C-alpha positions as CSV (number, residue, x, y, z in Angstrom):
1,X,0.5,24.5,21.7
2,X,3.8,25.6,20.3
3,X,5.1,24.9,16.8
4,X,8.0,22.5,16.5
5,X,9.9,24.5,13.8
6,X,11.2,23.2,10.4
7,X,9.4,20.1,9.1
8,X,10.6,18.0,6.2
9,X,7.8,16.4,4.2
10,X,8.7,13.5,1.9
11,X,5.8,12.3,-0.2
12,X,5.4,9.4,-2.7
13,X,4.5,9.3,-6.3
14,X,1.3,7.1,-6.1
15,X,-0.8,9.9,-4.5
16,X,1.2,12.8,-5.8
17,X,-1.3,15.5,-4.8
18,X,-3.3,14.1,-1.9
19,X,-0.4,13.0,0.3
20,X,1.9,15.8,-0.8
21,X,-0.7,18.5,0.2
22,X,-1.8,16.5,3.3
23,X,1.6,16.4,4.8
24,X,2.3,20.1,4.1
25,X,-1.1,21.2,5.4
26,X,-0.7,19.2,8.6
27,X,2.6,20.9,9.3
28,X,1.5,24.4,8.3
29,X,-1.7,24.5,10.4
30,X,0.3,23.6,13.5
31,X,2.5,26.6,12.9
32,X,5.6,25.0,11.3
33,X,7.7,25.9,8.3
34,X,8.0,23.2,5.6
35,X,10.7,21.8,3.3
36,X,8.7,19.7,0.8
37,X,10.4,17.0,-1.1
38,X,8.1,15.3,-3.6
39,X,8.9,12.0,-5.4
40,X,11.1,12.7,-8.4
41,X,8.5,11.1,-10.7
42,X,5.8,13.7,-9.8
43,X,7.7,17.0,-9.6
44,X,5.3,18.9,-11.9
45,X,2.2,18.0,-9.8
46,X,4.1,19.1,-6.7
47,X,5.1,22.4,-8.3
48,X,1.5,23.1,-9.3
49,X,0.3,22.4,-5.7
50,X,2.9,24.8,-4.3
51,X,1.6,27.5,-6.7
52,X,-1.8,27.0,-5.3
53,X,-0.5,27.5,-1.8
54,X,1.3,30.7,-2.9
55,X,-1.8,32.0,-4.6
56,X,-3.7,31.6,-1.4
57,X,-1.3,34.0,0.3
58,X,1.1,31.7,2.0
59,X,4.4,33.5,2.6
60,X,7.2,32.3,0.4
61,X,9.6,31.7,3.2
62,X,7.2,29.4,5.0
63,X,7.0,26.7,2.3
64,X,9.9,25.6,0.1
65,X,9.7,23.0,-2.8
66,X,12.9,20.9,-3.1
67,X,12.6,18.6,-6.1
68,X,15.2,15.9,-6.7
69,X,16.1,12.3,-6.1
70,X,16.4,11.0,-2.6
71,X,20.0,10.1,-3.1
72,X,20.9,13.6,-4.2
73,X,19.1,15.7,-1.7
74,X,17.9,13.4,1.1
75,X,21.0,13.5,3.2
76,X,21.1,17.3,3.1
77,X,17.4,17.6,4.0
78,X,17.9,15.3,7.0
79,X,21.0,17.3,8.0
80,X,19.3,20.7,8.3
81,X,20.4,22.0,11.7
82,X,17.0,23.4,12.7
83,X,15.1,20.2,11.6
84,X,12.3,19.5,14.1
85,X,10.5,16.6,12.4
86,X,10.1,14.4,9.3
87,X,6.9,13.3,7.7
88,X,7.5,10.4,5.3
89,X,5.3,8.2,3.1
90,X,7.1,5.5,1.1
91,X,8.9,2.2,1.3
92,X,9.9,0.5,4.4
93,X,13.6,0.4,3.4
94,X,13.7,4.2,2.8
95,X,12.0,4.7,6.2
96,X,14.7,2.7,7.9
97,X,17.4,4.7,6.1
98,X,15.8,8.0,7.3
99,X,15.5,6.6,10.9
100,X,19.1,5.6,10.9
101,X,20.3,9.0,9.7
102,X,18.1,10.9,12.2
103,X,19.5,8.7,15.0
104,X,23.1,9.7,14.0
105,X,22.3,13.4,14.5
106,X,23.7,15.2,17.5
107,X,21.3,16.9,19.9
108,X,17.6,16.3,20.5
109,X,15.9,13.3,18.9
110,X,14.0,14.4,15.7
111,X,10.6,12.7,15.4
112,X,9.9,10.6,12.4
113,X,6.2,10.0,11.3
114,X,6.3,7.3,8.7
115,X,3.7,5.4,6.8
116,X,5.2,2.6,4.7
117,X,3.8,-0.4,2.9
118,X,1.8,-3.5,3.7
119,X,1.4,-7.2,2.9
120,X,-2.3,-6.7,2.9
121,X,-4.4,-9.8,3.3
122,X,-8.1,-10.8,3.1
123,X,-9.6,-13.8,4.9
124,X,-12.4,-15.6,3.0
125,X,-14.3,-18.4,4.8
126,X,-16.8,-20.9,3.4
127,X,-19.8,-18.6,4.1
128,X,-18.6,-15.8,1.9
129,X,-20.5,-14.8,-1.3
130,X,-18.1,-15.7,-4.2
131,X,-19.3,-12.9,-6.4
132,X,-18.7,-10.3,-3.8
133,X,-15.3,-11.7,-2.9
134,X,-14.2,-11.7,-6.5
135,X,-15.5,-8.1,-7.1
136,X,-13.7,-6.8,-4.0
137,X,-10.5,-8.8,-4.7
138,X,-10.2,-7.6,-8.3
139,X,-10.9,-4.0,-7.4
140,X,-8.5,-3.9,-4.4
141,X,-5.6,-5.9,-6.0
142,X,-5.6,-4.5,-9.5
143,X,-7.2,-1.0,-9.2
144,X,-4.6,1.7,-9.9
145,X,-2.4,-1.1,-11.3
146,X,-1.9,-2.3,-7.7
147,X,0.1,0.8,-6.9
148,X,-1.6,1.6,-3.6
149,X,0.0,0.8,-0.2
150,X,-3.5,-0.5,0.9
151,X,-3.9,-2.8,-2.2
152,X,-4.8,-6.5,-1.6
153,X,-1.7,-8.7,-1.9
154,X,-2.8,-12.0,-0.4
155,X,-6.2,-13.6,-0.7
156,X,-6.6,-16.3,2.0
157,X,-9.4,-18.6,0.8
158,X,-10.9,-21.5,2.8
159,X,-10.6,-24.8,1.0
160,X,-14.3,-25.5,1.0
161,X,-15.1,-22.5,-1.2
162,X,-11.8,-22.2,-3.2
163,X,-13.0,-24.2,-6.2
164,X,-16.0,-21.8,-6.6
165,X,-14.0,-18.6,-6.1
166,X,-10.8,-19.2,-8.1
167,X,-12.4,-20.0,-11.5
168,X,-14.6,-17.0,-11.0
169,X,-11.6,-14.8,-10.2
170,X,-9.8,-16.1,-13.3
171,X,-12.8,-15.3,-15.4
172,X,-13.2,-11.8,-14.0
173,X,-9.5,-11.1,-14.7
174,X,-10.0,-11.9,-18.4
175,X,-12.5,-9.0,-18.6
176,X,-9.9,-6.4,-17.5
177,X,-8.4,-4.2,-20.2
178,X,-4.8,-2.9,-19.9
179,X,-4.1,0.3,-21.8
180,X,-3.9,4.1,-21.8
181,X,-5.7,5.5,-18.8
182,X,-7.0,8.3,-21.0
183,X,-9.2,5.7,-22.7
184,X,-12.5,5.3,-20.8
185,X,-12.5,1.5,-21.7
186,X,-9.2,1.0,-19.9
187,X,-9.2,-0.8,-16.5
188,X,-5.5,-1.0,-15.8
189,X,-2.9,1.6,-16.7
190,X,0.9,1.5,-16.6
191,X,3.1,1.2,-13.6
192,X,5.1,4.2,-12.6
193,X,8.5,3.7,-14.3
194,X,11.1,1.2,-15.7
195,X,12.5,0.4,-12.3
196,X,9.0,-0.6,-11.0
197,X,8.3,-2.6,-14.1
198,X,11.6,-4.5,-13.7
199,X,10.9,-5.4,-10.1
200,X,7.5,-6.8,-11.0
201,X,8.9,-8.8,-13.9
202,X,11.5,-10.3,-11.6
203,X,8.8,-11.3,-9.1
204,X,6.7,-12.8,-11.9
205,X,9.6,-14.9,-13.1
206,X,10.1,-16.2,-9.5
207,X,6.4,-16.9,-9.0
208,X,6.3,-18.7,-12.4
209,X,9.0,-21.0,-11.1
210,X,7.8,-21.4,-7.5
211,X,4.0,-21.0,-7.5
212,X,1.0,-22.0,-9.6
213,X,-0.3,-19.3,-12.0
214,X,-4.0,-19.0,-11.7
215,X,-4.7,-16.3,-14.3
216,X,-3.2,-13.5,-16.2
217,X,-4.8,-10.5,-18.0
218,X,-4.1,-10.5,-21.7
219,X,-2.3,-7.4,-22.9
220,X,-1.5,-6.1,-26.4
221,X,0.9,-3.4,-25.1
222,X,4.3,-4.5,-26.1
223,X,5.9,-1.2,-25.2
224,X,5.6,1.2,-22.3
225,X,5.4,0.5,-18.6
226,X,2.5,-1.9,-18.8
227,X,2.3,-4.9,-16.5
228,X,-0.7,-7.1,-17.0
229,X,-2.3,-8.2,-13.7
230,X,-1.5,-11.8,-12.7
231,X,-2.6,-14.1,-9.9
232,X,-0.7,-17.0,-8.3
233,X,-1.5,-19.7,-5.8
234,X,1.2,-20.0,-3.1
235,X,1.9,-22.6,-0.4
236,X,2.7,-20.1,2.3
237,X,2.7,-16.4,3.2
238,X,6.5,-16.5,3.4
239,X,6.6,-17.5,-0.3
240,X,5.4,-14.1,-1.3
241,X,8.6,-12.5,0.0
242,X,7.3,-9.1,1.2
243,X,5.3,-6.3,-0.4
244,X,5.0,-6.5,-4.2
245,X,3.9,-3.0,-5.3
246,X,1.9,-3.7,-8.4
247,X,-1.0,-5.8,-9.9
248,X,0.0,-9.2,-8.5
249,X,-2.4,-11.2,-6.3
250,X,-1.3,-14.2,-4.3
251,X,-3.9,-16.8,-3.2
252,X,-3.4,-19.0,-0.2
253,X,-5.7,-21.8,0.6
254,X,-6.4,-22.9,4.2
255,X,-8.6,-25.4,6.0
256,X,-11.0,-24.2,8.6
257,X,-8.9,-25.6,11.5
258,X,-5.9,-23.7,10.1
259,X,-7.4,-20.2,10.6
260,X,-5.3,-19.6,13.7
261,X,-2.2,-20.5,11.8
262,X,-3.1,-18.2,9.0
263,X,-3.7,-15.3,11.4
264,X,-0.4,-16.0,13.2
265,X,1.4,-16.0,9.8
266,X,-0.2,-12.6,8.9
267,X,0.9,-11.1,12.2
268,X,4.4,-12.6,11.9
269,X,5.0,-10.7,8.6
270,X,5.4,-7.5,10.7
271,X,3.1,-5.5,8.3
272,X,-0.2,-4.1,9.5
273,X,-1.6,-1.7,7.0
274,X,-5.0,-3.1,5.8
275,X,-6.8,-6.4,6.5
276,X,-10.2,-7.7,5.4
277,X,-12.6,-10.5,6.2
278,X,-15.4,-11.9,4.0
279,X,-17.6,-13.9,6.2
280,X,-21.2,-14.3,7.3
281,X,-20.2,-16.1,10.5
282,X,-20.0,-13.8,13.5
283,X,-17.5,-16.2,15.2
284,X,-15.1,-15.9,12.3
285,X,-15.3,-12.1,12.4
286,X,-14.8,-12.0,16.1
287,X,-12.0,-14.5,16.1
288,X,-10.2,-12.6,13.3
289,X,-10.5,-9.4,15.3
290,X,-9.0,-10.9,18.4
291,X,-6.3,-12.9,16.7
292,X,-5.2,-10.4,14.2
293,X,-5.8,-6.7,14.6
294,X,-8.5,-4.3,15.8
295,X,-11.1,-4.3,13.0
296,X,-13.9,-1.9,12.2
297,X,-16.9,-3.9,11.0
298,X,-19.4,-2.8,8.4
299,X,-22.4,-5.0,7.4
300,X,-24.3,-5.0,4.1
301,X,-26.8,-7.8,4.0
302,X,-26.4,-10.7,3.4
303,X,-22.7,-10.6,4.0
304,X,-20.2,-9.0,6.5
305,X,-17.0,-7.2,5.5
306,X,-14.4,-6.2,8.0
307,X,-11.8,-3.5,7.5
308,X,-8.7,-2.8,9.6
309,X,-7.1,0.5,10.5
310,X,-3.6,0.4,11.9
311,X,-4.3,3.4,14.0
312,X,-6.3,1.2,16.3
313,X,-4.0,-1.8,16.3
314,X,-2.9,-3.3,19.6
315,X,0.4,-2.1,20.9
316,X,1.8,-5.6,21.3
317,X,1.4,-6.5,17.6
318,X,4.4,-6.2,15.2
319,X,3.3,-3.5,12.8
320,X,5.2,-1.8,10.0
321,X,2.9,1.1,9.1
């Protein structure tokens, strides 16, 4: 093994310590030097992490912290003459911009390792346990205010069980409390900044016009970056319009004979980060595995839950992760 050289690590704000240190550590242990660019919203956490690296004895010239906005320092980072690779976690649009800029460089191709977002879906058939479905859906869609790339965005529910699950989902959402994360009674904290809040409000306005609102969490927070979780029923996956990075859940009903159509629509989005199945029917689980992605199955009686890892996805599937 030979080190590549200078690696640029560009990390997101939603896991400001874990992903930041993970990228850096991966580059360092393989013998590379690192230029670390954290998200501008989480510079203080990044600075504290760099101090830990320094206190452990890491030479100062091996790891450099470069805070700032992507617009201000991104082009300079990607233009470093000795650049040997880029590790990026963030939005699909930004990943595309990075790829284009790297492609315009003269000389050898610079590798880009990118993990972007996902239009994450869950299939629920008529054999699923409604209580478990609702528990998992609420936790996945609204935990961390929906600000995880792996968060549930679309809940695909078979018609035969929808009328049992959807009222239960609405009721569970009413029990959520939006507020200061320092308060132990808080379930949902704020979104990251004004820009994120604005995007979520714009999506909510569109969904209020085009979809059917199922439930919304009450909130007394008139100020700050608080966005109460909300759920909508949509007519198609395309109506969602891509990844919505926040506590918004979209519900899509389907008939049993439409399962193939639903799986085809999921694959056609081009995203492939996480995927789930709630079913107690082996045929449904096996069919979802074949038609959608490679799935790792875990069983906890009396139900079955399937989780997807894109690292095992078939090569011929259109993935964006």
